[in-house]
Structure formats: structure tokens, C-alpha cells
C-alpha positions in Angstrom: 75.0 -28.6 -184.7 73.1 -29.8 -187.8 73.6 -33.4 -186.7 72.1 -32.6 -183.2 69.1 -30.9 -184.7 68.4 -33.8 -187.1 68.7 -36.3 -184.2 66.3 -34.2 -182.1 63.8 -34.0 -185.0 64.1 -37.7 -185.6 63.4 -38.6 -182.0 60.5 -36.2 -181.9 59.0 -37.7 -185.0 59.4 -41.3 -183.7 57.8 -40.3 -180.4 54.9 -38.6 -182.2 54.4 -41.7 -184.3 54.2 -44.0 -181.3 51.7 -41.7 -179.6 49.6 -41.5 -182.7 49.7 -45.3 -183.1 48.6 -45.7 -179.4 45.8 -43.2 -179.8 44.7 -44.9 -183.0 44.6 -48.3 -181.2 42.7 -46.8 -178.3 40.3 -45.1 -180.6 39.6 -48.3 -182.6 39.2 -50.2 -179.3 36.6 -47.7 -178.0 34.7 -47.6 -181.2 34.6 -51.3 -181.4 33.3 -51.5 -177.9 36.2 -53.7 -176.7 37.2 -51.6 -173.7 37.8 -54.1 -170.8 35.2 -53.9 -168.0 36.7 -52.9 -164.7 37.1 -55.8 -162.4 35.6 -56.0 -158.9 38.1 -57.1 -156.3 35.5 -58.3 -153.8 35.3 -62.1 -153.4 31.7 -61.9 -152.4 28.9 -59.4 -152.3 25.7 -59.2 -150.2 22.7 -58.4 -152.5 19.5 -57.3 -150.9 16.5 -57.7 -153.2 13.2 -55.8 -152.5 10.1 -57.5 -153.8 7.2 -55.3 -154.9 3.9 -56.3 -156.7 1.2 -53.8 -157.5 1.4 -50.0 -157.3 -1.6 -47.8 -156.7 -2.2 -44.0 -157.1 -4.6 -44.1 -154.2 -3.0 -44.6 -150.8 -6.3 -45.8 -149.4 -6.1 -48.8 -151.6 -2.8 -50.1 -150.2 -2.7 -53.7 -149.0 -0.2 -56.4 -148.4 0.8 -56.8 -152.1 0.0 -53.2 -153.2 1.8 -50.0 -152.1 1.2 -46.4 -153.2 3.2 -44.7 -155.8 4.2 -42.1 -153.1 5.5 -44.8 -150.9 7.5 -46.3 -153.8 9.0 -42.9 -154.6 10.0 -42.5 -151.0 11.8 -45.8 -151.2 13.8 -44.6 -154.2 14.7 -41.3 -152.4 15.8 -43.3 -149.3 18.0 -45.6 -151.4 19.6 -42.7 -153.1 20.2 -40.7 -149.9 21.7 -43.8 -148.1 24.2 -44.7 -150.8 22.5 -47.6 -152.4 22.6 -48.1 -156.2 19.9 -50.1 -158.0 21.3 -52.7 -160.4 19.9 -55.2 -162.9 20.1 -59.0 -162.7 22.4 -59.0 -165.7 24.9 -56.8 -163.8 24.9 -59.3 -160.9 25.4 -62.2 -163.2 28.2 -60.4 -164.9 29.9 -59.9 -161.5 29.6 -63.6 -160.6 30.6 -64.9 -164.0 33.1 -62.3 -165.2 34.1 -60.4 -162.1 32.6 -57.2 -163.5 32.5 -54.1 -161.2 29.4 -53.5 -159.1 28.5 -50.4 -157.0 29.7 -50.3 -153.4 26.1 -50.9 -152.1 24.0 -52.7 -154.8 20.3 -53.4 -154.4 17.8 -55.1 -156.7 14.2 -53.9 -157.0 12.0 -56.7 -158.3 8.3 -56.6 -159.2 6.3 -59.9 -159.3 3.4 -60.7 -161.6 3.9 -57.9 -164.1 0.9 -55.6 -163.4 0.2 -52.8 -165.9 0.6 -50.3 -163.0 4.3 -51.2 -163.0 4.3 -49.3 -166.3 1.9 -46.5 -165.6 3.0 -45.7 -162.1 6.3 -47.3 -161.2 8.1 -46.9 -164.5 7.9 -43.0 -164.6 9.4 -43.0 -161.1 12.2 -45.3 -162.2 12.9 -42.8 -165.0 12.7 -39.8 -162.7 15.4 -41.3 -160.3 17.3 -43.2 -163.0 16.6 -46.4 -161.0 16.6 -49.9 -162.3 14.2 -52.8 -161.7 13.4 -56.4 -162.8 9.8 -57.4 -163.5 8.8 -61.1 -163.2 6.2 -61.5 -165.9 3.4 -64.0 -166.3 3.1 -64.7 -170.0 -0.5 -65.8 -170.2 -1.6 -62.6 -168.5 0.4 -60.4 -170.9 -1.2 -62.3 -173.8 -4.6 -61.5 -172.5 -3.7 -57.8 -171.7 -2.3 -57.4 -175.2 -5.6 -58.3 -176.7 -7.8 -56.3 -174.4 -9.2 -52.9 -175.5 -10.4 -51.8 -172.1 -8.3 -52.7 -169.1 -8.8 -52.3 -165.4 -5.8 -50.1 -164.3 -5.9 -51.6 -160.8 -5.4 -55.2 -161.9 -4.5 -55.5 -165.6 -1.2 -57.0 -166.7 1.5 -55.5 -168.8 1.0 -55.7 -172.5 3.9 -57.0 -174.7 4.2 -53.5 -176.1 4.6 -51.9 -172.7 7.3 -54.5 -171.8 9.2 -53.6 -175.0 9.1 -49.9 -174.1 10.4 -50.5 -170.6 13.3 -52.7 -171.8 14.3 -50.1 -174.4 14.9 -47.6 -171.6 17.7 -49.6 -170.2 16.2 -49.4 -166.8 14.2 -52.6 -166.8 14.8 -56.2 -167.4 12.2 -59.0 -167.3 12.3 -62.3 -165.4 10.3 -65.4 -166.2 7.4 -66.0 -163.7 6.0 -68.9 -165.8 3.5 -68.7 -168.7 0.5 -70.2 -166.9 1.7 -72.0 -163.7 1.0 -69.0 -161.4 -2.0 -70.7 -159.8 -2.3 -71.7 -156.1 -3.6 -75.2 -156.7 -3.9 -76.1 -160.3 -4.3 -79.9 -160.4 -2.7 -80.1 -157.0 0.4 -78.1 -158.1 1.3 -74.9 -156.3 2.9 -72.6 -158.8 5.7 -74.3 -160.6 6.4 -76.8 -157.7 6.5 -80.5 -158.2 3.4 -82.5 -157.4 3.7 -85.3 -154.8 4.2 -88.6 -156.7 5.1 -86.9 -160.0 8.0 -88.4 -161.9 11.0 -86.2 -162.6 10.6 -86.7 -166.3 7.0 -85.6 -166.2 7.9 -82.6 -164.0 10.8 -81.7 -166.3 8.5 -81.6 -169.3 6.0 -79.3 -167.5 8.8 -76.8 -166.8 10.3 -77.1 -170.3 7.0 -76.5 -172.0 5.7 -73.7 -169.8 8.9 -71.8 -169.0 10.3 -72.3 -172.4 7.1 -70.8 -174.0 7.4 -67.7 -171.7 11.1 -67.3 -172.5 10.3 -67.2 -176.2 7.5 -64.7 -175.8 9.5 -62.3 -173.7 12.4 -62.5 -176.1 10.1 -61.9 -179.0 8.6 -58.8 -177.3 11.8 -57.3 -175.8 14.7 -58.7 -177.7 16.2 -60.1 -174.6 16.1 -63.6 -173.1 15.3 -63.5 -169.3 18.2 -64.6 -167.1 16.1 -65.0 -164.0 13.3 -67.3 -163.0 11.2 -66.1 -160.1 9.4 -69.0 -158.5 5.6 -68.4 -158.2 4.6 -68.2 -154.6 8.2 -69.0 -153.8 7.3 -72.7 -154.0 9.9 -75.1 -155.4 11.1 -78.7 -154.8 12.9 -79.0 -151.5 15.6 -81.2 -153.1 16.1 -78.5 -155.7 15.8 -81.1 -158.5 14.4 -78.4 -160.7 17.7 -76.5 -160.8 19.1 -78.8 -163.5 16.0 -78.1 -165.7 16.3 -74.4 -165.2 20.0 -74.4 -166.1 19.0 -76.5 -169.2 16.6 -73.6 -170.1 19.4 -71.1 -169.7 18.5 -69.4 -166.5 21.5 -67.9 -164.7 19.6 -67.1 -161.4 16.5 -67.8 -159.5 14.5 -65.7 -157.0 12.7 -67.2 -154.1 10.5 -65.6 -151.4 12.6 -66.3 -148.2 13.2 -63.0 -146.6 16.9 -62.7 -146.2 19.9 -61.1 -147.9 21.8 -63.5 -150.1 25.6 -63.4 -150.7 27.0 -64.2 -154.1 30.6 -65.1 -154.9 32.7 -64.2 -157.8 33.4 -67.3 -159.9 30.6 -69.3 -158.1 27.5 -69.3 -160.4 25.7 -71.7 -158.0 25.3 -68.8 -155.6 22.9 -67.1 -158.0 20.3 -69.8 -157.4 17.8 -69.3 -154.6 18.3 -65.6 -154.0 16.2 -64.3 -151.1 13.9 -61.3 -151.3 12.1 -59.0 -148.9 8.4 -58.4 -149.5 7.8 -54.7 -149.3 4.4 -54.1 -147.7 2.9 -50.9 -146.3 4.0 -52.1 -142.8 7.5 -53.5 -143.7 9.3 -50.5 -145.0 12.6 -49.9 -146.7 14.4 -48.6 -143.5 13.4 -51.8 -141.6 14.6 -54.0 -144.4 17.9 -52.3 -145.1 18.6 -50.6 -141.9 18.1 -47.0 -140.9 
């Protein structure tokens, strides 16, 4: 009988030791942040991207590139009620590169130009609904806004301090929208597009200098390097010769202005370039874009 009791106690002790050891490993893994990310079994995912610009507190001031805060809030409500989940570009990149899990119906909300009303009017609504967004910022305008004492709330740009606050929330990431190339016809150039007759080497240097400067400024302000370049005016070389330069600068994805839903594939990083977006206007609403 004594022998049986001793054997039982020995087995119990060994089992407890194994469990304690496993728990200890799991605990260390959790505390070290090395828990594996759940994999997404889907080979490809359709990713609708909604493109906003300015937000106004006065519905009478709505126009093509400006919608009211009330209309934006209704968009957030509709997305939530219809099973969509807002994600950040970094999450999309992680799915493509690492196979990381995405929600069943992901959508990206993007804001072009980086207006200060994105902070004063859109950001509180993102916080209210725990929604995520990416803002394509023009560095030269944020430089100006950061120096101004009195700003026009209808048209001013985000300051670098406001950008930092938004990123710290975990709800916002910033894309690069050029430092000072966002002009319709600067020296014959539309946005960051190539000028007819311009050599590739000269064009490459324009992108390296301008976009590289904006990358550094955004990283300095927010602590994060943008993964996305949003083409100003949606204008880019038809032969896509700029893609190699953008990859050289470290961009994982690019946004264009063609209104369609792009499909990205796991393990295919090239599918992150040229992602289409739908321009949200007062007349082109979220139900039309994503289906009622």
C-alpha cells in the first residue's frame, strides 16, 4: 500500500512540475510579446478604401471634397451596423507579408491632404466609435500650420503636434502625400507625376528628395515611418516606373484615385501597389459605395 501511495505522489508531483513549466513558458512568452499572430487562411482579400478630405461642422458648407461631421458619423454607424471593421494600412501590409489575421469585412478610411479639421472634427468621432483611419499628410503645409498662431479652422492643415496625438491613440496612421509636390501644374508637373521629356534619373531624384523629406518629418513627429504613399491627384507615370523608387524609399503600398475595390493576395506584396479608392462626396454615399 505504501508503495502505491508513493508512486501516486510521485506521478502527481511530476505532472504538476510539467504543468508549472508549461505555464511558466507561456507566461514568459506573453510578457515578452512573442505570442504568434493568428494566421488568416484566405488567399486573397478585397479591400474597399473610402477617400475623405475635409470635414465641416456646418452642413451648408458641404462640397465635393468636404462632408459634414454628421455625415461622417453616419458612415461610421453604417459600417458598424453592416459588419465592416476599419483597419490600418499596417494591418493590411501584415496580412500580405506575414499572413496575419484580418477581420471578415475589412475597410480602410483614408483622408487626403491632412486638414486640421481631421483632428478637430473627425478624430473625436474615430475615438467615439473606436474606428481607424489613415491620413495622407502634406509636409510643407504641416510645417506652415505648426508655425501659425491663428489658423483658419476651415482650411488649415494639421500641426505636427496634432499628428503626434492622433498616432498615439492607436487609431490613426499617416501616409506620405509629398512634402511640396501637391500642386496641379508646378513647372508642368501634376503632383508627383513625371514631366514629359524628363529623364528617369532626374525624376527619381525629385521623388527621393521630396518624399524622403516628408518621411523623415512624419517619423520625427509621430515616431512611425509611413508605409503608404498616396499619389497627389492620383497622377502617376503610366509605365509605373516610379514604383521602384517608392520601394527604394521603403513604401509597402500606394493609394491611387481610381474608384474600384482592390484585391490583395497573401504573399504577393506587389498587390499592395495601386490600391483604388472611392471618393466620398455628399452625393456618393457609403451605401452606394459598399452596397446597401
